[in-house]
KOLBA-35356 format. One record per residue (C-alpha): residue number from 1; x, y, z. Coordinates in Angstrom, 3 decimals. Last residue first. Layout:
% KOLBA-35356
vexpa = NUM x = X y = Y z = Z $
...
This chain:
% KOLBA-35356
vexpa = 204 x = 60.367 y = 20.907 z = -42.926 $
vexpa = 203 x = 62.397 y = 24.124 z = -43.460 $
vexpa = 202 x = 63.235 y = 24.805 z = -47.114 $
vexpa = 201 x = 59.693 y = 25.947 z = -47.939 $
vexpa = 200 x = 60.050 y = 28.779 z = -45.412 $
vexpa = 199 x = 63.106 y = 30.115 z = -47.218 $
vexpa = 198 x = 61.245 y = 30.393 z = -50.507 $
vexpa = 197 x = 58.177 y = 31.991 z = -48.922 $
vexpa = 196 x = 60.228 y = 34.735 z = -47.284 $
vexpa = 195 x = 62.083 y = 35.347 z = -50.561 $
vexpa = 194 x = 58.814 y = 35.550 z = -52.501 $
vexpa = 193 x = 57.300 y = 37.991 z = -49.995 $
vexpa = 192 x = 60.296 y = 40.250 z = -50.490 $
vexpa = 191 x = 62.638 y = 40.896 z = -47.595 $
vexpa = 190 x = 62.804 y = 43.639 z = -44.952 $
vexpa = 189 x = 59.589 y = 42.477 z = -43.309 $
vexpa = 188 x = 61.032 y = 38.981 z = -43.015 $
vexpa = 187 x = 64.177 y = 40.351 z = -41.358 $
vexpa = 186 x = 62.231 y = 42.467 z = -38.861 $
vexpa = 185 x = 59.648 y = 39.898 z = -37.772 $
vexpa = 184 x = 61.533 y = 38.490 z = -34.789 $
vexpa = 183 x = 62.687 y = 41.903 z = -33.561 $
vexpa = 182 x = 59.210 y = 43.423 z = -33.963 $
vexpa = 181 x = 57.676 y = 40.529 z = -32.051 $
vexpa = 180 x = 60.069 y = 41.078 z = -29.152 $
vexpa = 179 x = 59.218 y = 44.802 z = -29.122 $
vexpa = 178 x = 55.503 y = 44.030 z = -28.964 $
vexpa = 177 x = 55.996 y = 41.563 z = -26.106 $
vexpa = 176 x = 58.249 y = 43.765 z = -23.962 $
vexpa = 175 x = 55.678 y = 45.056 z = -21.475 $
vexpa = 174 x = 54.679 y = 41.553 z = -20.438 $
vexpa = 173 x = 58.281 y = 40.403 z = -19.851 $
vexpa = 172 x = 59.509 y = 37.966 z = -22.446 $
vexpa = 171 x = 59.813 y = 34.184 z = -22.735 $
vexpa = 170 x = 61.087 y = 32.619 z = -25.967 $
vexpa = 169 x = 60.537 y = 29.588 z = -28.194 $
vexpa = 168 x = 57.380 y = 28.044 z = -26.769 $
vexpa = 167 x = 56.349 y = 24.377 z = -26.623 $
vexpa = 166 x = 60.008 y = 23.382 z = -26.793 $
vexpa = 165 x = 59.937 y = 21.413 z = -23.531 $
vexpa = 164 x = 62.340 y = 23.774 z = -21.743 $
vexpa = 163 x = 60.319 y = 26.784 z = -22.897 $
vexpa = 162 x = 57.034 y = 25.235 z = -21.728 $
vexpa = 161 x = 58.665 y = 24.366 z = -18.385 $
vexpa = 160 x = 59.734 y = 27.966 z = -17.872 $
vexpa = 159 x = 56.362 y = 29.304 z = -19.043 $
vexpa = 158 x = 54.173 y = 27.160 z = -16.833 $
vexpa = 157 x = 52.418 y = 23.940 z = -17.873 $
vexpa = 156 x = 48.975 y = 22.877 z = -16.633 $
vexpa = 155 x = 48.751 y = 19.102 z = -16.755 $
vexpa = 154 x = 45.606 y = 17.438 z = -18.047 $
vexpa = 153 x = 47.020 y = 13.911 z = -17.805 $
vexpa = 152 x = 45.704 y = 13.003 z = -21.245 $
vexpa = 151 x = 46.227 y = 16.095 z = -23.406 $
vexpa = 150 x = 49.045 y = 17.900 z = -21.571 $
vexpa = 149 x = 51.009 y = 14.955 z = -20.196 $
vexpa = 148 x = 50.146 y = 13.085 z = -23.392 $
vexpa = 147 x = 51.950 y = 15.754 z = -25.426 $
vexpa = 146 x = 54.828 y = 15.386 z = -22.951 $
vexpa = 145 x = 55.053 y = 11.676 z = -23.711 $
vexpa = 144 x = 54.753 y = 12.184 z = -27.477 $
vexpa = 143 x = 57.508 y = 14.780 z = -27.894 $
vexpa = 142 x = 57.398 y = 18.522 z = -27.196 $
vexpa = 141 x = 57.251 y = 20.196 z = -30.606 $
vexpa = 140 x = 56.332 y = 17.341 z = -32.951 $
vexpa = 139 x = 54.016 y = 15.981 z = -30.231 $
vexpa = 138 x = 52.029 y = 19.218 z = -30.245 $
vexpa = 137 x = 51.720 y = 19.239 z = -34.025 $
vexpa = 136 x = 50.605 y = 15.605 z = -34.001 $
vexpa = 135 x = 48.110 y = 16.176 z = -31.177 $
vexpa = 134 x = 46.682 y = 19.368 z = -32.749 $
vexpa = 133 x = 45.791 y = 18.241 z = -36.259 $
vexpa = 132 x = 42.488 y = 16.534 z = -35.363 $
vexpa = 131 x = 41.188 y = 19.137 z = -32.859 $
vexpa = 130 x = 41.357 y = 17.670 z = -29.388 $
vexpa = 129 x = 38.554 y = 15.277 z = -28.410 $
vexpa = 128 x = 35.961 y = 16.511 z = -25.930 $
vexpa = 127 x = 34.956 y = 15.086 z = -22.550 $
vexpa = 126 x = 35.782 y = 18.180 z = -20.508 $
vexpa = 125 x = 38.393 y = 16.513 z = -18.302 $
vexpa = 124 x = 40.120 y = 14.720 z = -21.160 $
vexpa = 123 x = 40.003 y = 17.831 z = -23.337 $
vexpa = 122 x = 41.697 y = 20.036 z = -20.741 $
vexpa = 121 x = 44.342 y = 21.698 z = -22.972 $
vexpa = 120 x = 46.673 y = 23.660 z = -20.707 $
vexpa = 119 x = 49.365 y = 26.315 z = -21.031 $
vexpa = 118 x = 50.038 y = 28.989 z = -18.414 $
vexpa = 117 x = 51.546 y = 32.457 z = -18.892 $
vexpa = 116 x = 53.705 y = 33.775 z = -16.043 $
vexpa = 115 x = 56.371 y = 35.472 z = -18.148 $
vexpa = 114 x = 54.951 y = 36.586 z = -21.471 $
vexpa = 113 x = 54.987 y = 34.135 z = -24.331 $
vexpa = 112 x = 56.720 y = 33.677 z = -27.675 $
vexpa = 111 x = 55.673 y = 31.090 z = -30.246 $
vexpa = 110 x = 57.229 y = 30.773 z = -33.690 $
vexpa = 109 x = 56.235 y = 29.098 z = -36.967 $
vexpa = 108 x = 52.530 y = 29.056 z = -36.154 $
vexpa = 107 x = 50.309 y = 25.961 z = -36.446 $
vexpa = 106 x = 50.701 y = 25.178 z = -32.731 $
vexpa = 105 x = 49.257 y = 28.607 z = -31.938 $
vexpa = 104 x = 46.209 y = 28.207 z = -34.190 $
vexpa = 103 x = 45.422 y = 24.841 z = -32.643 $
vexpa = 102 x = 46.155 y = 25.691 z = -29.006 $
vexpa = 101 x = 43.088 y = 27.946 z = -28.941 $
vexpa = 100 x = 41.112 y = 24.711 z = -28.671 $
vexpa = 99 x = 41.876 y = 24.436 z = -24.989 $
vexpa = 98 x = 43.941 y = 27.029 z = -23.164 $
vexpa = 97 x = 46.672 y = 29.619 z = -23.686 $
vexpa = 96 x = 47.435 y = 31.940 z = -20.772 $
vexpa = 95 x = 48.933 y = 35.349 z = -21.362 $
vexpa = 94 x = 50.105 y = 37.829 z = -24.004 $
vexpa = 93 x = 51.067 y = 34.970 z = -26.278 $
vexpa = 92 x = 52.593 y = 36.431 z = -29.415 $
vexpa = 91 x = 52.004 y = 33.577 z = -31.867 $
vexpa = 90 x = 54.230 y = 34.321 z = -34.850 $
vexpa = 89 x = 53.768 y = 33.350 z = -38.491 $
vexpa = 88 x = 56.457 y = 34.045 z = -41.102 $
vexpa = 87 x = 54.990 y = 33.984 z = -44.624 $
vexpa = 86 x = 54.059 y = 31.202 z = -47.059 $
vexpa = 85 x = 50.867 y = 30.439 z = -45.095 $
vexpa = 84 x = 49.919 y = 26.764 z = -45.130 $
vexpa = 83 x = 50.123 y = 26.256 z = -41.358 $
vexpa = 82 x = 47.959 y = 29.329 z = -40.742 $
vexpa = 81 x = 45.223 y = 28.211 z = -43.146 $
vexpa = 80 x = 45.320 y = 24.701 z = -41.689 $
vexpa = 79 x = 44.950 y = 26.003 z = -38.126 $
vexpa = 78 x = 41.920 y = 28.068 z = -39.132 $
vexpa = 77 x = 40.158 y = 25.494 z = -41.300 $
vexpa = 76 x = 40.864 y = 22.879 z = -38.651 $
vexpa = 75 x = 39.077 y = 24.937 z = -36.017 $
vexpa = 74 x = 36.231 y = 25.765 z = -38.441 $
vexpa = 73 x = 35.530 y = 22.044 z = -38.786 $
vexpa = 72 x = 33.186 y = 22.214 z = -35.738 $
vexpa = 71 x = 33.757 y = 19.573 z = -33.072 $
vexpa = 70 x = 33.970 y = 21.840 z = -30.025 $
vexpa = 69 x = 31.538 y = 24.294 z = -31.631 $
vexpa = 68 x = 28.645 y = 21.892 z = -31.191 $
vexpa = 67 x = 26.165 y = 23.558 z = -28.830 $
vexpa = 66 x = 28.214 y = 22.692 z = -25.747 $
vexpa = 65 x = 31.189 y = 24.460 z = -27.307 $
vexpa = 64 x = 28.988 y = 27.456 z = -28.144 $
vexpa = 63 x = 28.044 y = 27.920 z = -24.502 $
vexpa = 62 x = 31.626 y = 27.286 z = -23.419 $
vexpa = 61 x = 33.219 y = 29.859 z = -25.752 $
vexpa = 60 x = 36.077 y = 27.794 z = -27.087 $
vexpa = 59 x = 39.612 y = 28.347 z = -25.884 $
vexpa = 58 x = 40.586 y = 30.469 z = -22.862 $
vexpa = 57 x = 42.542 y = 32.762 z = -25.172 $
vexpa = 56 x = 45.657 y = 34.921 z = -24.965 $
vexpa = 55 x = 44.851 y = 35.845 z = -21.370 $
vexpa = 54 x = 46.174 y = 38.931 z = -19.540 $
vexpa = 53 x = 44.489 y = 41.618 z = -21.624 $
vexpa = 52 x = 44.098 y = 41.686 z = -25.390 $
vexpa = 51 x = 45.214 y = 38.833 z = -27.605 $
vexpa = 50 x = 47.900 y = 37.919 z = -30.107 $
vexpa = 49 x = 48.387 y = 36.377 z = -33.543 $
vexpa = 48 x = 51.127 y = 37.832 z = -35.744 $
vexpa = 47 x = 51.310 y = 37.368 z = -39.512 $
vexpa = 46 x = 54.525 y = 38.182 z = -41.364 $
vexpa = 45 x = 55.407 y = 38.772 z = -45.021 $
vexpa = 44 x = 51.863 y = 39.405 z = -46.203 $
vexpa = 43 x = 51.444 y = 38.365 z = -49.812 $
vexpa = 42 x = 47.841 y = 39.450 z = -50.403 $
vexpa = 41 x = 46.582 y = 35.943 z = -51.129 $
vexpa = 40 x = 48.371 y = 34.408 z = -48.162 $
vexpa = 39 x = 47.291 y = 37.132 z = -45.761 $
vexpa = 38 x = 43.741 y = 36.742 z = -47.096 $
vexpa = 37 x = 43.637 y = 33.092 z = -46.020 $
vexpa = 36 x = 44.949 y = 33.988 z = -42.572 $
vexpa = 35 x = 42.403 y = 36.792 z = -42.194 $
vexpa = 34 x = 39.571 y = 34.528 z = -43.359 $
vexpa = 33 x = 40.618 y = 31.915 z = -40.811 $
vexpa = 32 x = 40.625 y = 34.543 z = -38.060 $
vexpa = 31 x = 37.126 y = 35.634 z = -39.105 $
vexpa = 30 x = 35.888 y = 32.038 z = -39.093 $
vexpa = 29 x = 37.286 y = 31.547 z = -35.603 $
vexpa = 28 x = 35.619 y = 34.745 z = -34.386 $
vexpa = 27 x = 32.273 y = 33.712 z = -35.879 $
vexpa = 26 x = 32.493 y = 30.274 z = -34.288 $
vexpa = 25 x = 33.052 y = 31.885 z = -30.922 $
vexpa = 24 x = 36.388 y = 32.021 z = -29.170 $
vexpa = 23 x = 37.126 y = 32.824 z = -25.542 $
vexpa = 22 x = 39.218 y = 35.978 z = -25.207 $
vexpa = 21 x = 38.992 y = 35.757 z = -21.399 $
vexpa = 20 x = 35.302 y = 36.749 z = -21.705 $
vexpa = 19 x = 35.795 y = 40.410 z = -20.729 $
vexpa = 18 x = 38.954 y = 40.470 z = -22.884 $
vexpa = 17 x = 37.168 y = 39.726 z = -26.124 $
vexpa = 16 x = 39.661 y = 41.309 z = -28.493 $
vexpa = 15 x = 41.617 y = 38.535 z = -30.194 $
vexpa = 14 x = 44.172 y = 40.586 z = -32.122 $
vexpa = 13 x = 45.287 y = 39.781 z = -35.673 $
vexpa = 12 x = 48.494 y = 41.587 z = -36.660 $
vexpa = 11 x = 49.513 y = 41.655 z = -40.316 $
vexpa = 10 x = 53.015 y = 42.890 z = -41.145 $
vexpa = 9 x = 53.662 y = 43.585 z = -44.839 $
vexpa = 8 x = 54.185 y = 47.302 z = -44.358 $
vexpa = 7 x = 51.471 y = 47.838 z = -41.738 $
vexpa = 6 x = 48.217 y = 45.946 z = -41.199 $
vexpa = 5 x = 46.098 y = 45.771 z = -38.038 $
vexpa = 4 x = 43.193 y = 43.353 z = -37.743 $
vexpa = 3 x = 40.921 y = 43.364 z = -34.703 $
vexpa = 2 x = 38.899 y = 40.267 z = -33.887 $
vexpa = 1 x = 35.943 y = 40.841 z = -31.588 $
């Protein structure tokens, strides 16, 4: 349910569980973490995370969440592996982003979303805690009050508001997502892996 495409230093990991709104099982999270870890070892210059259909991910598979997935360390393994990558990381949000799926997206360098995507993290309502690294990463992007709007007040944020807050970096039309990713990744793909890594270390 995770499809990996590789071409000339560009790695593209696709969440491919469209019939279940790309909800994430433990196995899918572990596979994404393995992909991120391998991208570092194999000197990828850009890693793109995206999904199939009209939803990026609805978060944890609810059956598995109730069985313990909501507090499983695999979430932190995944977001940590992405955050530590020495290459450019891009979340190409083909649609709505919800729940624990925030973690991998917040750990990316760049976030672009299709017009009409929604963003919500209903941990207060569901009785779960957010993944440990997520609140700090969220607050670093949008500020503490807006992070609380999402995590504590349970607000669902649209694309225009998400862009204004700094949660995402660009809005594109649905049919233009792949082209937008190609534009953002072009310079990194034209450089050496060492050069990409060196520049990334200069940005806090």
